Backbone as CSV, one residue per row, in Angstrom:
resi,resn,N_x,N_y,N_z,CA_x,CA_y,CA_z,C_x,C_y,C_z
1,MET,-8.466,138.041,-141.026,-9.791,138.615,-140.872,-10.116,138.764,-139.399
2,GLY,-10.902,139.744,-139.116,-11.343,139.938,-137.749,-12.408,138.925,-137.383
3,TRP,-12.606,138.733,-136.097,-13.568,137.726,-135.651,-14.985,138.070,-136.072
4,ARG,-15.302,139.360,-136.195,-16.659,139.749,-136.608,-16.926,139.349,-138.058
5,ILE,-15.926,139.535,-138.905,-16.091,139.143,-140.308,-16.251,137.631,-140.417
6,LEU,-15.436,136.872,-139.658,-15.564,135.408,-139.662,-16.939,134.984,-139.176
7,ALA,-17.451,135.653,-138.147,-18.774,135.320,-137.612,-19.849,135.564,-138.664
8,VAL,-19.766,136.678,-139.385,-20.742,136.977,-140.426,-20.648,135.943,-141.550
9,LEU,-19.428,135.624,-141.971,-19.256,134.614,-143.015,-19.789,133.264,-142.574
10,ALA,-19.537,132.899,-141.331,-20.041,131.624,-140.815,-21.560,131.605,-140.834
11,LEU,-22.193,132.714,-140.442,-23.649,132.788,-140.467,-24.190,132.672,-141.889
12,MET,-23.416,133.123,-142.849,-23.826,133.039,-144.254,-23.525,131.661,-144.830
13,GLY,-22.895,130.784,-144.043,-22.563,129.443,-144.523,-21.284,129.412,-145.325
14,MET,-20.463,130.446,-145.221,-19.269,130.529,-146.041,-18.015,130.197,-145.251
15,ALA,-17.901,130.698,-144.060,-16.747,130.473,-143.196,-15.472,130.334,-144.005
16,ILE,-14.640,129.352,-143.639,-13.369,129.179,-144.333,-13.508,128.254,-145.542
17,PHE,-14.709,127.768,-145.812,-14.903,126.828,-146.897,-15.254,127.518,-148.210
18,GLY,-15.506,128.795,-148.195,-15.823,129.536,-149.407,-17.292,129.461,-149.761
19,PRO,-17.680,130.067,-150.891,-19.083,130.166,-151.268,-19.750,128.818,-151.530
20,ALA,-18.988,127.788,-151.900,-19.590,126.476,-152.187,-20.298,125.915,-150.968
21,ALA,-19.761,126.185,-149.777,-20.389,125.674,-148.559,-21.759,126.289,-148.347
22,ALA,-21.938,127.516,-148.793,-23.231,128.174,-148.640,-24.295,127.482,-149.482
23,GLN,-23.890,126.804,-150.565,-24.833,126.146,-151.453,-25.141,124.709,-151.042
24,MET,-24.367,124.145,-150.117,-24.586,122.765,-149.698,-25.843,122.679,-148.838
25,PRO,-26.696,121.678,-149.097,-27.884,121.534,-148.260,-27.492,121.168,-146.833
26,ARG,-28.228,121.690,-145.887,-27.966,121.424,-144.480,-28.409,120.000,-144.138
27,ASP,-27.599,119.290,-143.393,-27.922,117.935,-142.946,-28.580,118.066,-141.577
28,ARG,-29.907,118.016,-141.550,-30.609,118.268,-140.285,-30.467,117.138,-139.269
29,HIS,-29.954,115.981,-139.711,-29.761,114.875,-138.780,-28.401,114.915,-138.087
30,ALA,-27.450,115.642,-138.698,-26.121,115.787,-138.082,-26.270,116.589,-136.796
31,GLY,-25.647,116.104,-135.751,-25.748,116.757,-134.453,-26.880,116.203,-133.610
32,TYR,-27.759,115.408,-134.215,-28.846,114.795,-133.449,-28.678,113.275,-133.408
33,TYR,-28.606,112.632,-134.581,-28.408,111.182,-134.647,-26.944,110.796,-134.773
34,TYR,-26.132,111.710,-135.252,-24.701,111.452,-135.451,-23.969,112.790,-135.488
35,PRO,-22.670,112.759,-135.228,-21.894,113.996,-135.335,-21.767,114.382,-136.817
36,PRO,-21.416,115.627,-137.096,-21.205,115.989,-138.504,-20.216,115.020,-139.143
37,PRO,-20.521,114.544,-140.358,-19.640,113.564,-140.994,-18.203,114.058,-141.140
38,VAL,-17.274,113.170,-140.803,-15.849,113.438,-140.981,-15.515,113.332,-142.465
39,SER,-16.211,112.434,-143.160,-15.965,112.232,-144.582,-17.281,111.944,-145.291
40,ILE,-17.344,112.405,-146.532,-18.520,112.178,-147.379,-18.008,111.688,-148.720
41,GLU,-18.616,110.611,-149.210,-18.235,110.104,-150.523,-19.478,109.852,-151.354
42,THR,-19.280,109.746,-152.645,-20.360,109.415,-153.562,-20.087,108.030,-154.123
43,TYR,-21.108,107.174,-154.056,-20.988,105.833,-154.611,-21.793,105.782,-155.909
44,PRO,-21.113,105.605,-157.045,-21.834,105.507,-158.316,-22.378,104.095,-158.496
45,SER,-23.578,103.878,-158.045,-24.172,102.543,-158.071,-24.390,102.041,-159.494
46,ARG,-24.224,100.734,-159.653,-24.498,100.087,-160.937,-25.960,99.681,-161.035
47,ALA,-26.665,99.778,-159.917,-28.057,99.331,-159.862,-29.011,100.454,-160.243
48,LYS,-30.171,100.047,-160.670,-31.271,100.970,-160.950,-32.292,100.827,-159.823
49,ILE,-33.001,101.895,-159.547,-34.046,101.841,-158.531,-35.181,100.962,-159.064
50,LEU,-35.639,100.044,-158.230,-36.738,99.165,-158.629,-38.001,99.984,-158.866
51,ALA,-38.746,99.627,-159.896,-39.934,100.390,-160.285,-40.981,100.455,-159.178
52,ASP,-41.119,99.383,-158.424,-42.168,99.333,-157.402,-41.678,99.696,-156.004
53,THR,-40.527,100.352,-155.910,-40.008,100.704,-154.593,-40.645,101.996,-154.093
54,ASN,-40.762,102.088,-152.791,-41.366,103.267,-152.177,-40.977,103.320,-150.702
55,ARG,-41.488,104.291,-150.002,-41.195,104.479,-148.575,-41.525,103.211,-147.778
56,ARG,-42.668,102.651,-148.042,-43.112,101.457,-147.313,-42.133,100.289,-147.498
57,ARG,-41.652,100.107,-148.712,-40.716,99.013,-148.988,-39.386,99.229,-148.264
58,ARG,-38.913,100.482,-148.222,-37.659,100.777,-147.513,-37.809,100.515,-146.020
59,ILE,-38.917,100.934,-145.467,-39.159,100.699,-144.038,-39.298,99.204,-143.770
60,GLY,-39.971,98.478,-144.645,-40.093,97.027,-144.496,-38.735,96.335,-144.533
61,PHE,-37.846,96.807,-145.394,-36.495,96.259,-145.450,-35.791,96.433,-144.112
62,ILE,-35.875,97.622,-143.548,-35.226,97.895,-142.256,-35.849,97.042,-141.160
63,ILE,-37.148,96.902,-141.161,-37.823,96.061,-140.163,-37.318,94.626,-140.251
64,ASN,-37.131,94.107,-141.462,-36.614,92.742,-141.629,-35.179,92.615,-141.141
65,VAL,-34.349,93.630,-141.412,-32.957,93.601,-140.935,-32.944,93.589,-139.405
66,ILE,-33.752,94.441,-138.803,-33.814,94.511,-137.332,-34.317,93.196,-136.752
67,ALA,-35.357,92.630,-137.349,-35.894,91.349,-136.857,-34.829,90.264,-136.923
68,SER,-34.057,90.240,-137.995,-32.983,89.259,-138.138,-31.922,89.449,-137.051
69,MET,-31.564,90.691,-136.790,-30.551,90.968,-135.761,-31.049,90.573,-134.372
70,ARG,-32.316,90.751,-134.124,-32.870,90.453,-132.795,-33.022,88.959,-132.543
71,GLN,-32.948,88.139,-133.580,-33.029,86.689,-133.415,-31.717,86.085,-132.955
72,ARG,-30.660,86.852,-133.019,-29.354,86.337,-132.599,-29.292,86.261,-131.078
73,PRO,-28.431,85.395,-130.536,-28.372,85.219,-129.074,-27.583,86.320,-128.353
74,TYR,-27.228,87.379,-129.042,-26.488,88.486,-128.445,-27.109,89.799,-128.918
75,PRO,-26.893,90.858,-128.169,-27.490,92.138,-128.576,-26.865,92.668,-129.864
76,PRO,-27.638,93.403,-130.657,-27.102,93.951,-131.905,-25.923,94.891,-131.633
77,ILE,-24.924,94.849,-132.514,-23.776,95.734,-132.333,-24.044,97.120,-132.913
78,PHE,-25.135,97.253,-133.667,-25.509,98.569,-134.180,-27.018,98.650,-134.335
79,ASP,-27.496,99.893,-134.368,-28.898,100.154,-134.689,-28.948,100.653,-136.118
80,ILE,-30.029,100.373,-136.793,-30.200,100.778,-138.185,-31.621,101.317,-138.324
81,PHE,-31.752,102.499,-138.924,-33.078,103.077,-139.072,-33.116,104.050,-140.246
82,PRO,-34.311,104.206,-140.834,-34.460,105.137,-141.950,-34.862,106.523,-141.448
83,LYS,-34.533,107.518,-142.233,-34.941,108.896,-141.958,-35.253,109.555,-143.285
84,GLY,-35.815,110.726,-143.232,-36.202,111.476,-144.425,-37.687,111.318,-144.676
85,ALA,-38.267,112.265,-145.385,-39.704,112.256,-145.657,-40.146,110.973,-146.356
86,GLN,-39.274,110.418,-147.198,-39.587,109.187,-147.905,-38.765,108.000,-147.396
87,ALA,-38.212,108.138,-146.198,-37.359,107.093,-145.607,-36.218,106.758,-146.552
88,GLU,-35.673,107.780,-147.220,-34.632,107.593,-148.226,-33.217,107.673,-147.665
89,LYS,-33.097,107.988,-146.393,-31.779,108.067,-145.754,-31.669,106.938,-144.734
90,LEU,-30.548,106.239,-144.762,-30.311,105.132,-143.837,-29.222,105.544,-142.859
91,ILE,-29.469,105.315,-141.583,-28.489,105.642,-140.549,-28.145,104.365,-139.792
92,ILE,-26.837,104.131,-139.619,-26.335,102.992,-138.857,-25.500,103.550,-137.719
93,VAL,-25.891,103.233,-136.480,-25.215,103.757,-135.292,-24.701,102.596,-134.447
94,SER,-23.415,102.625,-134.134,-22.814,101.582,-133.298,-23.402,101.621,-131.897
95,ASN,-23.592,100.458,-131.317,-24.048,100.344,-129.928,-22.900,100.099,-128.963
96,THR,-21.694,100.009,-129.496,-20.536,99.650,-128.692,-19.408,100.657,-128.916
97,SER,-18.828,101.133,-127.830,-17.687,102.044,-127.950,-16.543,101.348,-128.677
98,GLY,-15.840,102.110,-129.504,-14.694,101.567,-130.209,-15.022,100.859,-131.508
99,ARG,-16.298,100.814,-131.886,-16.701,100.200,-133.156,-17.168,101.292,-134.110
100,LEU,-16.968,101.072,-135.371,-17.389,101.997,-136.420,-16.840,103.401,-136.210
101,ASN,-15.622,103.466,-135.688,-15.018,104.767,-135.401,-13.899,105.137,-136.369
102,THR,-13.750,104.361,-137.438,-12.804,104.700,-138.501,-13.440,104.326,-139.835
103,ILE,-12.939,104.922,-140.888,-13.441,104.612,-142.224,-13.232,103.139,-142.555
104,TYR,-12.158,102.566,-142.044,-11.852,101.164,-142.334,-12.854,100.221,-141.660
105,ARG,-13.266,100.539,-140.455,-14.279,99.720,-139.774,-15.632,99.863,-140.454
106,VAL,-15.941,101.062,-140.923,-17.185,101.276,-141.663,-17.166,100.447,-142.940
107,ARG,-16.071,100.499,-143.670,-15.979,99.724,-144.915,-16.016,98.222,-144.643
108,GLY,-15.452,97.800,-143.531,-15.528,96.391,-143.146,-16.960,95.959,-142.893
109,LEU,-17.714,96.791,-142.187,-19.121,96.485,-141.942,-19.876,96.403,-143.263
110,LEU,-19.660,97.361,-144.144,-20.357,97.352,-145.432,-19.970,96.142,-146.271
111,ALA,-18.717,95.699,-146.185,-18.285,94.490,-146.899,-18.997,93.259,-146.342
112,THR,-19.138,93.200,-145.031,-19.863,92.083,-144.413,-21.327,92.105,-144.837
113,MET,-21.906,93.285,-144.876,-23.306,93.402,-145.291,-23.468,93.051,-146.772
114,THR,-22.432,93.292,-147.563,-22.460,92.871,-148.964,-22.531,91.351,-149.059
115,SER,-21.755,90.663,-148.232,-21.786,89.195,-148.235,-23.185,88.675,-147.938
116,VAL,-23.843,89.291,-147.000,-25.208,88.886,-146.650,-26.162,89.235,-147.793
117,ALA,-26.034,90.436,-148.344,-26.931,90.880,-149.423,-26.848,89.964,-150.638
118,ARG,-25.673,89.441,-150.909,-25.494,88.600,-152.094,-26.232,87.273,-152.000
119,THR,-26.708,86.917,-150.818,-27.495,85.696,-150.663,-28.990,85.968,-150.798
120,MET,-29.365,87.226,-150.921,-30.784,87.581,-150.971,-31.407,87.189,-152.306
121,PRO,-32.656,86.762,-152.278,-33.334,86.332,-153.511,-33.336,87.389,-154.619
122,ILE,-33.409,88.657,-154.254,-33.465,89.702,-155.280,-32.166,89.760,-156.096
123,PHE,-31.025,89.541,-155.445,-29.753,89.522,-156.175,-29.675,88.295,-157.073
124,VAL,-30.140,87.169,-156.553,-30.126,85.927,-157.331,-31.086,86.058,-158.516
125,LYS,-32.261,86.624,-158.281,-33.267,86.798,-159.331,-32.711,87.588,-160.512
126,TYR,-31.993,88.665,-160.220,-31.448,89.514,-161.281,-30.023,89.108,-161.695
127,ARG,-29.528,88.031,-161.104,-28.200,87.488,-161.428,-27.077,88.523,-161.253
128,VAL,-27.124,89.225,-160.131,-26.115,90.247,-159.841,-25.358,89.934,-158.545
129,GLU,-25.560,88.723,-158.028,-25.001,88.373,-156.715,-23.478,88.352,-156.679
130,THR,-22.832,88.304,-157.814,-21.368,88.266,-157.795,-20.716,89.634,-157.923
131,PHE,-21.501,90.670,-158.283,-20.855,91.968,-158.409,-21.595,93.144,-157.786
132,PHE,-22.865,93.006,-157.432,-23.540,94.093,-156.723,-23.135,94.054,-155.252
133,THR,-23.159,95.206,-154.624,-22.807,95.340,-153.213,-24.037,95.689,-152.391
134,PHE,-23.840,95.755,-151.089,-24.911,96.204,-150.188,-25.373,97.601,-150.592
135,LEU,-24.444,98.459,-150.994,-24.813,99.815,-151.425,-25.673,99.770,-152.684
136,ASP,-25.405,98.824,-153.589,-26.252,98.664,-154.769,-27.662,98.226,-154.365
137,LEU,-27.754,97.348,-153.391,-29.060,96.926,-152.884,-29.828,98.131,-152.342
138,LEU,-29.146,98.965,-151.573,-29.804,100.151,-151.027,-30.279,101.073,-152.144
139,LYS,-29.480,101.211,-153.193,-29.880,102.018,-154.350,-31.124,101.424,-155.003
140,MET,-31.156,100.100,-155.161,-32.323,99.436,-155.747,-33.586,99.740,-154.959
141,LEU,-33.431,99.880,-153.640,-34.565,100.155,-152.770,-34.909,101.644,-152.697
142,GLY,-34.098,102.475,-153.344,-34.399,103.899,-153.393,-33.750,104.742,-152.314
143,PHE,-32.818,104.157,-151.558,-32.086,104.976,-150.583,-31.155,105.910,-151.351
144,THR,-30.959,107.111,-150.828,-30.085,108.090,-151.485,-28.861,108.432,-150.642
145,GLN,-28.909,108.114,-149.360,-27.807,108.479,-148.464,-27.707,107.484,-147.323
146,ILE,-26.476,107.119,-146.986,-26.207,106.237,-145.848,-25.201,106.942,-144.962
147,THR,-25.499,106.974,-143.674,-24.555,107.535,-142.709,-24.253,106.460,-141.686
148,VAL,-22.961,106.190,-141.470,-22.521,105.203,-140.493,-21.712,105.951,-139.441
149,THR,-22.032,105.713,-138.165,-21.387,106.456,-137.088,-21.067,105.570,-135.902
150,ASP,-20.055,105.985,-135.161,-19.727,105.288,-133.915,-20.626,105.748,-132.773
151,GLY,-21.465,106.738,-133.039,-22.374,107.232,-132.012,-21.716,108.191,-131.041
152,ALA,-20.499,108.617,-131.344,-19.791,109.522,-130.432,-19.130,110.673,-131.192
153,ALA,-18.113,110.365,-131.978,-17.334,111.432,-132.606,-17.098,111.234,-134.095
154,PHE,-17.352,110.043,-134.627,-17.035,109.749,-136.023,-18.305,109.432,-136.806
155,ALA,-18.399,109.994,-137.998,-19.484,109.635,-138.922,-18.937,109.694,-140.343
156,HIS,-19.363,108.729,-141.154,-19.003,108.689,-142.573,-20.316,108.629,-143.348
157,GLN,-20.403,109.429,-144.379,-21.646,109.500,-145.150,-21.377,109.113,-146.603
158,ILE,-22.326,108.383,-147.168,-22.225,107.950,-148.557,-23.485,108.406,-149.289
159,LYS,-23.276,109.122,-150.365,-24.369,109.549,-151.240,-24.441,108.539,-152.374
160,LEU,-25.612,107.997,-152.626,-25.792,107.022,-153.697,-26.249,107.730,-154.963
161,LYS,-25.532,107.516,-156.030,-25.873,108.117,-157.342,-26.134,107.042,-158.350
C-alpha cells in the first residue's frame, strides 16, 4: 500500500490491525500517565463487586495504601492513583528505573500485593483469604482496569471482568 492509504487507514483507526482496532475504545491515559500498553489481558475475577462500593470508597482505598507506603522508612518504589470519572481505573507507576519493566516484574508486584491483601479484614470476613488475589480485591471495590508501568517504555494493562 502507498503511504497515503496507510495514513488514511491509520486516521480511521484501522492501520495494520484491521477494522477491529477501529472499534476499540481509545485509552486517553496512554501517552500521558504511561506509554501505550505493551500487553493487555483480561482477568476473570471470582469476586463480585460489593453492593456499597462507589467512587469515594475506591479513592479511600488508594489513600490508605498511600498512607501505609509513606509510613515506611524509605521512599515508595511506586505511585498508585485512581483515574476515570468514577475512579474505576487504577494506575501503578514505578518510581525507580529498572523496576516494573517486564511482565514478570509486574506479576511479582501483584503477587506481593496479593499477600498483603489476604491479611485484610474484608478477605477474612468473607473467608476468601486463601484463594482471592489482589485483583479480586480490586474487582470487589469496583475497579475495572489496572495499568502497571515502569514510567518509561513498558506498560501492562489488566481488564477486570
